[in-house]
C-alpha positions in Angstrom: 31.2 15.1 2.6 28.3 16.9 3.6 26.3 15.1 4.1 28.6 13.9 7.8 28.0 17.3 8.8 23.4 16.8 8.8 22.4 15.7 12.1 19.1 17.3 12.0 17.6 20.0 10.2 19.2 23.2 11.3 22.9 22.5 9.7 21.2 23.3 6.6 20.0 26.7 7.0 23.9 27.3 7.2 24.8 26.1 3.9 24.8 28.2 0.7 23.1 27.5 -2.4 26.8 25.8 -4.0 26.5 24.0 -0.4 23.3 22.3 -1.3 24.3 21.4 -4.7 26.5 19.5 -3.5 24.5 18.0 -0.6 21.8 16.8 -3.0 24.5 15.6 -4.6 25.7 13.0 -2.3 22.6 11.9 -1.0 21.3 10.3 -3.9 24.8 8.6 -4.6 23.9 7.5 -0.8 20.9 6.7 -1.5 21.6 4.8 -4.5 24.5 3.2 -3.2 22.5 1.5 -0.1 19.3 0.5 -2.2 21.7 -0.8 -4.8 23.7 -2.4 -2.5 21.1 -4.0 -0.3 18.4 -4.8 -3.1 15.7 -4.4 -1.1 13.8 -1.0 -0.8 12.1 2.2 -2.6 14.6 3.7 -5.1 13.0 6.1 -8.2 10.3 8.1 -5.1 13.6 9.0 -3.1 15.8 10.1 -5.5 12.8 12.7 -7.1 12.2 14.4 -3.6 15.7 15.1 -2.5 15.7 19.1 -3.3 11.7 19.5 -2.0 12.9 18.0 1.0 15.8 19.8 1.5 14.0 22.9 1.0 11.1 22.2 3.3 13.2 21.0 6.5 15.3 24.7 5.6 11.8 26.4 5.7 10.0 24.2 8.6 11.1 24.3 12.0 10.2 20.6 12.5 9.4 19.0 14.6 7.3 21.3 16.0 6.2 22.2 12.1 4.3 18.9 11.7 5.5 17.4 8.1 3.6 14.8 7.2 4.0 12.7 4.5 1.8 10.9 2.0 2.8 8.2 1.0 5.4 7.1 3.3 8.0 5.4 1.1 9.3 8.3 -0.2 11.3 9.4 3.1 14.8 8.3 2.5 16.2 11.7 2.4 13.8 12.9 5.4 15.3 10.2 7.5 18.8 11.5 6.2 18.7 15.3 7.4 16.9 14.2 10.6 19.2 12.6 11.5 19.5 8.6 10.7 21.9 8.6 7.5 24.3 6.2 10.1 21.4 3.2 10.7 20.7 3.5 7.1 23.3 -0.1 6.9 20.1 -1.4 8.5 17.7 0.2 6.6 14.3 -2.8 6.9 16.1 -5.1 8.5 14.6 -6.6 11.4 14.9 -4.6 14.4 16.8 -1.5 11.9 15.5 1.9 10.4 12.1 1.0 8.7 11.3 1.7 5.1 8.9 3.6 6.3 8.1 7.2 8.4 8.1 5.9 12.6 7.1 7.0 15.4 9.5 5.2 17.8 12.9 6.2 15.2 12.5 9.5 15.9 9.7 13.0 16.9 10.1 14.5 13.3 7.8 11.3 11.9 4.1 12.4 13.1 2.8 9.2 11.3 3.6 5.5 10.2 1.5 6.2 6.7 2.3 3.5 4.0 -1.2 3.4 2.9 -2.0 6.4 -0.1 -4.0 9.0 0.5 -4.3 9.3 4.1 -2.8 12.2 4.9 -5.0 14.9 4.5 -6.6 14.1 7.6 -4.4 13.6 9.6 -3.5 17.2 8.7 -6.5 18.2 9.0 -6.9 16.9 12.1 -3.9 18.2 14.4 -4.3 21.8 12.4 -8.1 21.5 14.6 -6.4 20.3 17.3 -3.8 23.1 17.6 -5.9 25.7 16.9 -8.1 23.9 19.9 -5.0 24.7 21.9 -4.1 28.1 21.3 -1.2 27.2 18.9 -1.4 29.0 16.6 2.3 29.3 15.3 2.8 25.8 14.7 2.7 24.7 10.8 1.5 21.9 8.8 2.7 20.2 5.6 1.2 17.7 4.2 2.9 16.2 1.2 1.3 14.6 -1.1 2.5 12.7 -4.0 3.7 9.4 -6.2 -0.1 8.6 -7.1 -1.5 9.1 -3.9 -4.0 11.7 -5.2 -5.9 9.3 -7.2 -7.2 8.5 -4.5 -10.7 9.1 -2.6 -9.0 9.8 0.3 -7.3 12.6 -0.5 -10.2 14.7 -2.4 -12.3 13.9 0.7 -9.7 15.4 2.9 -9.4 18.8 0.0 -13.0 19.5 0.6 -12.9 19.3 4.1 -9.6 21.1 4.6 -11.4 23.6 2.4 -14.5 23.8 4.2 -13.0 24.4 7.7 -10.3 26.3 6.4 -7.8 25.3 8.2 -4.3 26.2 7.5 -2.5 23.6 6.1 0.3 23.8 3.1 -0.4 20.9 1.0 2.5 20.5 -0.8 1.6 18.5 -4.0 4.7 16.6 -5.0 3.5 15.5 -8.9 6.6 13.5 -10.6 4.2 12.3 -13.5 2.6 9.8 -10.9 -0.1 12.1 -9.8 -2.9 14.9 -10.8 -1.0 17.1 -13.3 -2.4 19.9 -15.0 -0.8 20.9 -18.7 1.1 24.4 -18.1 2.8 26.3 -20.4 5.5 29.2 -19.4 3.0 32.2 -19.3 1.1 30.1 -17.2 4.0 29.6 -15.2 5.0 32.8 -14.7 1.3 33.2 -13.7 0.4 31.9 -10.7 3.8 32.6 -9.4 2.9 36.7 -9.4 -0.7 35.2 -8.1 1.4 33.1 -5.2 3.5 36.2 -4.2 1.6 37.7 -0.5 2.9 41.1 -1.5 1.3 41.3 -4.7 -1.9 40.1 -3.8 -2.2 42.6 -1.6 -1.3 45.0 -3.6 -4.0 43.6 -6.4 -6.6 44.2 -3.0 -5.6 47.6 -3.4 -5.7 48.1 -6.1 -9.3 46.6 -6.3 -10.6 49.0 -3.7 -9.6 52.1 -5.4 -11.2 50.8 -8.2 -14.5 50.2 -6.2 -14.7 54.0 -4.7 -14.0 56.1 -8.1 -17.1 58.1 -8.4 -20.0 57.2 -10.3 -17.9 54.3 -12.7 -16.7 52.4 -9.1 -18.7 49.2 -9.0 -18.3 49.0 -12.7 -14.3 49.1 -12.5 -14.1 47.0 -10.2 -16.5 44.3 -11.9 -14.2 45.5 -15.2 -11.4 44.4 -13.5 -12.3 41.0 -11.9 -13.5 40.7 -15.7 -10.0 40.8 -16.3 -8.5 38.5 -14.8 -11.0 35.9 -14.6 -10.4 35.7 -18.4 -6.7 35.6 -18.1 -7.2 32.7 -15.5 -9.2 30.6 -18.3 -7.2 30.8 -21.1 -3.6 30.4 -19.9 -3.8 29.2 -16.0 -4.7 24.9 -15.7 -8.8 24.2 -15.0 -9.5 25.2 -11.5 -9.5 23.0 -9.4 -8.2 22.9 -5.8 -10.4 26.8 -5.0 -13.9 26.0 -5.7 -13.1 23.5 -2.9 -11.8 26.8 -0.8 -8.5 25.8 -0.9 -5.7 27.8 -2.6 -3.9 27.1 -5.6 0.3 28.2 -6.1 2.1 27.0 -8.9 3.3 24.8 -10.1 7.0 25.8 -8.6 10.3 23.8 -10.0 10.4 21.0 -7.4 14.6 20.9 -7.8 14.6 24.1 -6.8 15.8 24.7 -3.3 15.3 28.2 -2.9 12.6 28.7 -5.8 10.3 25.9 -3.0 11.8 27.8 -0.6 9.8 30.9 -1.0 7.1 29.4 -1.9 6.9 28.1 1.8 7.2 31.6 2.9 4.2 32.7 0.9 1.9 30.0 1.7 2.5 31.0 5.0 1.5 34.8 4.7 -2.4 33.3 3.2 -5.1 32.1 5.8 -6.3 28.8 4.9 -5.5 25.6 3.4 -3.2 26.9 0.3 -1.4 24.1 -2.2 2.1 24.0 -3.9 1.8 22.2 -6.9 5.3 21.4 -7.3 7.1 19.4 -10.5 9.8 16.7 -9.7 10.6 14.0 -11.6 11.1 10.3 -9.9 13.9 8.9 -10.6 16.2 11.4 -10.8 20.2 11.9 -11.2 20.3 8.0 -11.7 20.1 7.4 -15.7 18.1 3.5 -14.6 15.3 5.0 -12.8 14.9 8.1 -15.2 14.8 5.7 -18.4 12.6 2.7 -16.3 8.8 3.1 -18.0 6.9 1.3 -16.4 7.8 3.1 -12.8 11.8 4.4 -12.5 12.1 1.8 -10.4 9.8 3.2 -7.4 11.5 -0.7 -5.5 13.7 -3.2 -6.2 11.1 -5.8 -6.4 9.8 -7.0 -9.8 8.0 -10.5 -10.6 10.2 -12.9 -9.3 10.5 -16.5 -12.3 9.3 -19.2 -10.1 6.9 -17.6 -7.7 3.3 -17.4 -7.0 2.7 -13.7 -8.7 4.6 -15.5 -12.1 2.1 -18.2 -11.8 -0.9 -15.6 -11.4 0.2 -14.0 -14.9 0.6 -17.2 -16.6 -2.3 -18.5 -15.6 -4.4 -15.1 -16.6 -3.1 -14.6 -19.7 -4.1 -18.4 -21.0 -7.7 -18.2 -19.1 -8.3 -14.2 -20.9 -7.0 -16.4 -23.7 -9.5 -18.8 -23.8 -12.6 -16.9 -22.6 -13.3 -13.0 -24.1 -15.5 -12.0 -21.0 -12.6 -11.8 -18.8 -11.3 -8.7 -17.4 -8.3 -7.8 -15.2 -8.4 -4.9 -13.0 -5.4 -3.0 -10.6 -5.1 0.1 -8.1 -1.9 1.7 -9.1 0.4 -2.1 -9.0 0.2 -3.4 -12.3 3.7 -4.6 -12.1 4.0 -5.5 -9.1 0.8 -8.0 -9.2 1.7 -9.4 -12.7 -0.9 -7.7 -14.8 2.1 -6.1 -17.3 2.0 -9.7 -19.8 -1.6 -9.6 -18.8 -2.2 -5.8 -20.3 1.0 -5.7 -23.2 -1.8 -8.6 -24.7 -4.6 -7.6 -24.0 -4.8 -3.5 -23.6 -8.6 -2.9 -23.4 -9.5 -5.8 -21.0 -6.8 -4.2 -18.3 -8.0 -0.8 -15.6 -5.6 0.6 -13.8 -7.4 2.7 -11.1 -4.8 4.4 -9.5 -5.2 4.4 -5.7 -8.8 3.4 -5.1 -9.5 0.4 -4.2 -12.7 0.8 -3.1 -14.2 1.5 -6.7 -12.0 -1.0 -8.5 -14.5 -3.7 -6.0 -17.2 -2.0 -7.1 -16.5 -1.0 -10.6 -15.8 -4.9 -10.5 -19.2 -5.4 -9.4 -20.3 -3.6 -12.1 -18.1 -5.4 -14.9 -19.8 -8.9 -13.7 -23.4 -7.2 -13.8 -23.1 -6.4 -17.4 -21.7 -9.8 -18.3 -17.8 -9.8 -17.7 -15.3 -12.1 -15.7 -13.9 -9.2 -13.6 -10.3 -10.5 -11.9 -9.1 -7.7 -9.1 -5.4 -8.0 -8.7 -4.6 -6.4 -5.3 -2.0 -7.2 -2.8 -3.9 -8.6 0.0 -3.4 -5.0 2.8 -4.5 -3.4 0.5 -8.0 -5.0 0.3 -8.6 -4.3 3.9 -9.4 -0.9 2.3 -12.1 -2.3 0.6 -13.6 -4.4 2.8 -17.3 -3.5 2.7 -17.6 -2.7 -1.3 -16.2 -6.4 -1.2 -19.0 -7.4 1.2 -21.6 -5.0 0.0 -21.0 -4.5 -3.3 -20.3 -7.5 -4.6 -21.0 -10.0 -1.8 -24.3 -9.0 -1.0 -25.7 -8.9 -4.9 -23.7 -12.8 -5.8 -21.6 -11.0 -8.5 -19.4 -13.1 -10.0 -15.7 -11.5 -9.4 -12.1 -13.3 -8.6 -10.1 -10.9 -5.9 -6.6 -12.3 -6.3 -4.9 -11.4 -3.7 -0.9 -11.3 -3.7 1.6 -10.5 -0.9 -1.0 -12.7 1.1 0.5 -13.6 5.2 3.6 -12.1 6.3 5.5 -10.4 4.1 8.7 -8.7 5.4 10.6 -5.8 5.0 7.6 -3.9 4.1 6.7 -4.0 8.3 3.3 -4.3 10.0 0.9 -2.2 7.2 2.0 -4.3 4.7 1.4 -8.3 6.3 -1.1 -9.1 4.8 -2.8 -10.9 7.7 -6.5 -9.5 7.7 -7.6 -11.1 4.2 -8.3 -14.2 5.7 -10.7 -13.4 8.7 -12.3 -10.4 6.5 -13.2 -12.4 3.4 -14.7 -15.8 5.2 -17.6 -13.7 6.7 -18.8 -12.6 3.6 -21.3 -15.1 3.3 -20.8 -15.9 -0.6 -17.3 -16.3 -0.4 -15.7 -19.2 -1.6 -11.3 -19.0 -0.8 -9.1 -21.1 -2.1 -5.4 -21.2 -0.7 -2.4 -22.4 -2.7 0.0 -24.3 -1.9 2.8 -24.6 -5.0 3.0 -23.3 -8.6 0.4 -25.5 -9.7 -2.3 -25.4 -7.2 -2.0 -21.5 -8.3 -3.0 -21.9 -11.6 -5.4 -25.0 -11.4 -7.5 -22.9 -8.5 -7.9 -19.8 -11.3 -9.6 -22.3 -13.3 -12.1 -23.3 -10.9 -12.7 -19.8 -9.2 -13.4 -19.1 -12.6 -15.7 -22.2 -13.1 -17.7 -21.5 -10.4 -21.4 -20.9 -11.1 -22.2 -18.3 -9.0 -20.8 -16.2 -5.9 -17.1 -14.5 -5.5 -14.2 -16.4 -5.2 -11.0 -15.9 -4.1 -7.4 -16.3 -4.4 -4.6 -15.7 -1.5 -0.5 -16.2 -2.6 2.7 -15.2 -0.3 5.2 -13.6 -1.5 7.9 -16.3 -1.1 8.7 -18.3 -4.2 6.1 -21.0 -4.6 7.6 -25.1 -5.0 6.6 -26.7 -7.7 5.2 -29.6 -7.9 3.8 -32.3 -9.9 0.3 -33.2 -11.7 -0.1 -36.0 -8.8 0.2 -33.2 -5.9 -2.2 -30.6 -7.7 -5.5 -30.7 -6.9 -9.6 -29.6 -8.3 -12.3 -28.2 -7.5 -13.3 -27.8 -4.4 -11.9 -30.5 -2.6 -9.2 -30.4 -0.1 -6.2 -32.7 -0.7 -4.1 -36.1 1.2 -1.2 -35.4 1.5 0.0 -37.7 3.9 -1.7 -40.7 6.2 -0.9 -41.6 9.3 0.9 -44.9 9.4 -0.8 -48.8 10.6 -4.2 -47.2 10.8 -2.2 -44.4 13.6 -5.5 -41.4 14.1 -3.5 -38.9 16.6 -2.4 -36.3 15.5 -3.9 -34.1 11.7 -2.1 -31.9 10.7 -4.1 -29.2 8.2 -2.1 -26.4 6.6 -2.9 -23.8 4.8 -1.5 -22.1 1.7 1.9 -22.2 1.9 2.1 -22.7 5.3 1.9 -26.6 4.1 5.6 -26.7 3.3 5.8 -26.2 6.9 3.4 -28.9 8.6 5.2 -31.6 5.9 8.6 -30.9 7.6 6.5 -31.5 11.0 5.3 -34.0 9.6 8.6 -35.3 9.2 10.2 -34.4 12.3 7.8 -36.4 14.4 7.6 -39.2 12.7 11.1 -39.4 13.1 10.2 -40.0 16.9 8.0 -41.9 16.4 4.6 -40.1 16.8 3.1 -40.7 13.4 0.6 -37.2 11.7 -1.2 -37.2 9.1 -1.4 -34.0 7.0 -4.3 -32.2 4.7 -4.2 -29.4 2.4 -7.3 -27.7 2.8 -7.0 -26.4 -1.2 -10.5 -24.3 -0.6 -10.9 -23.1 3.2 -14.4 -21.8 2.0 -16.1 -24.3 1.9 -14.9 -26.6 3.5 -14.1 -30.3 2.6 -16.6 -32.2 4.5 -14.2 -35.3 3.4 -11.4 -33.7 5.3 -13.4 -32.6 8.4 -14.1 -36.3 9.0 -11.1 -37.6 8.5 -9.3 -35.2 11.2 -12.5 -35.7 13.5 -10.6 -39.4 14.0 -7.8 -37.7 15.9 -6.5 -37.2 19.0 -5.0 -34.3 18.2 -5.3 -31.6 15.7 -2.7 -29.1 14.9 -4.0 -25.8 11.9 -1.8 -23.5 10.6 -1.4 -20.8 8.8 -0.5 -17.7 8.0 -3.3 -15.5 8.5 -4.6 -14.1 11.7 -5.8 -17.0 14.3 -9.0 -15.6 15.7 -11.3 -15.6 14.0 -9.2 -17.3 10.8 -9.1 -20.7 8.9 -8.3 -22.4 12.2 -11.0 -20.7 14.3 -13.8 -22.0 11.8 -12.5 -25.7 11.1 -12.8 -26.1 15.0 -16.0 -24.3 14.8 -16.9 -27.5 11.7 -15.4 -29.8 14.4 -17.2 -28.8 17.3 -20.3 -29.0 15.6 -19.8 -32.8 14.2 -22.2 -35.7 15.8 -19.7 -38.0 17.6 -16.6 -36.8 20.4 -14.6 -33.9 19.8 -10.2 -34.5 18.9 -8.6 -31.6 20.9 -8.2 -28.8 18.1 -5.1 -26.6 18.5 -4.9 -23.5 16.1 -1.5 -22.0 14.9 -1.5 -18.6 13.3 -0.4 -14.7 13.8 -1.2 -13.2 17.0 -3.4 -10.1 16.9 -0.7 -8.0 17.0 1.3 -5.6 15.0 4.6 -7.1 13.9 7.7 -5.1 12.6 9.8 -5.7 9.5 11.9 -8.4 9.5 12.6 -11.7 7.3 9.6 -13.8 6.3 10.4 -17.0 7.3 12.4 -15.4 10.6 9.3 -13.9 11.6 7.3 -16.6 10.9 10.1 -18.7 13.0 9.8 -16.6 16.1 6.5 -17.4 16.1 6.6 -21.0 16.0 4.7 -21.5 12.7 8.0 -22.8 11.1 8.1 -27.3 11.4 10.2 -27.0 14.7 8.0 -24.6 15.7 4.6 -26.4 14.9 6.4 -29.8 16.4 7.3 -28.5 19.4 3.4 -27.6 19.3 2.6 -31.1 18.4 5.2 -32.7 21.6 3.4 -29.8 23.8 0.0 -30.9 23.5 0.7 -34.1 23.5 1.9 -34.3 26.9 0.0 -35.9 29.5 -1.6 -33.3 31.5 
């Protein structure tokens, strides 16, 4: 296999066109086999970027030349071409290969970039640093794609690159999920001619010659320029980039290695930022991905039956059936957040704004002001991009927006950028925010109704990626009330555990372990963690030891709020231990394994309680 001989980008430059074609075929087979075997990872986006990645590594001298990726989940081919093919057996496993670029893995990875639309900011900064240091021969190439052009930061980056005149090449990987102007065959021929620096130099010489013609020179030059402008208006895509000071070249066939290489080499001849518009097909070469109309098998995920997301889908459709003012908003993730059934049933009431969480939240505030009841469905990690809007556009205005946050807590194989551990800390600081944390399939459905019934202010419901326990009606609370799960036997009020959301299951397991050792434990499901239920706090205050458990940040989270509330109560305060996620970046791995390593499973919680009960 040719793939086995590729240990770095320099190996690509010795291959002829036939060998390159064979290599691309081998890469696709390898990716499909790896992702299907592991049942985990990003498939469609990487299959579409094979030839493009090969061409870039042939044209550039990485890592001296900087190759930046946005978004980072389309870098499997990049990893393979930079010496990491043998590590793919460990893809997205603990202590294994990351599913995103990783500075710890390779000098070819400059940024760990899995929150989209940020790459042009990095590119601007690096180009400025190289210029300041006199490193004028180093190229900066930023790959935008897979929808990242829908994000506001991408437009801000374009504006600043054009204003500064930075020498950055922007590869716009247009796979149908981002900016895609309509282009005719004649247009493609015209823009390819204009992308050739030799043609551009000859054109400038011709304009100079016409300007020097006696008597009519100025008018001849203006006539030439007017004719060119008319042709552009008639045949080219509507100009977008060039008014920002960014030269536009393309579109090019992103599956033609030679064509992309030529375009990259031509771009290097121009001063200032250049956009190479490259058209690719997401999922190329793999029938199931090419025929997936929703996301071209972007990843191996999906809404699983019995999951918290499935519960949300079911209850949202039911709520919208009963209340015509309910609408749903998401940021490029209608599938993963469970909104596809809602969109199918209510197409005019579902809004996908692209990778633009800030806009989604402010738009929701406007909808609420106009009398609608918007439900904003996001991953918990991506809400942090729109905290300012949640705070000032929704919270300050007291708007009845419902935030529904999927993938809250430890998410697993996506790594530090995707763990949803900031939401409880951030959103609990918004003054009039109500926050629900379901512990079961049925609780989430009840909480969506409870959030809708609130008379004023915004609400948030957050749930994990892991499976949802199914419980009976007698194990479901209501309103803003906490639920007593287990009471201390014979009036024993020594230990109370408050398990937030999914951590209720681990709290109950710890109580079982301790009960077998003769330590009776009270267990509460707080359900609503803001505001906290007074009855739960009063009961907890009667215990010698109170332990709070959450899968969000320990510092400044819900446990800290419970501790403050108990310390402010009349009478003696119990000892309070707050268990949660430490303030650090956690690597990828299985969620249960990560929680166990942090002492946040049943045995770990029981061990913490034993240690706390030992007399000092």
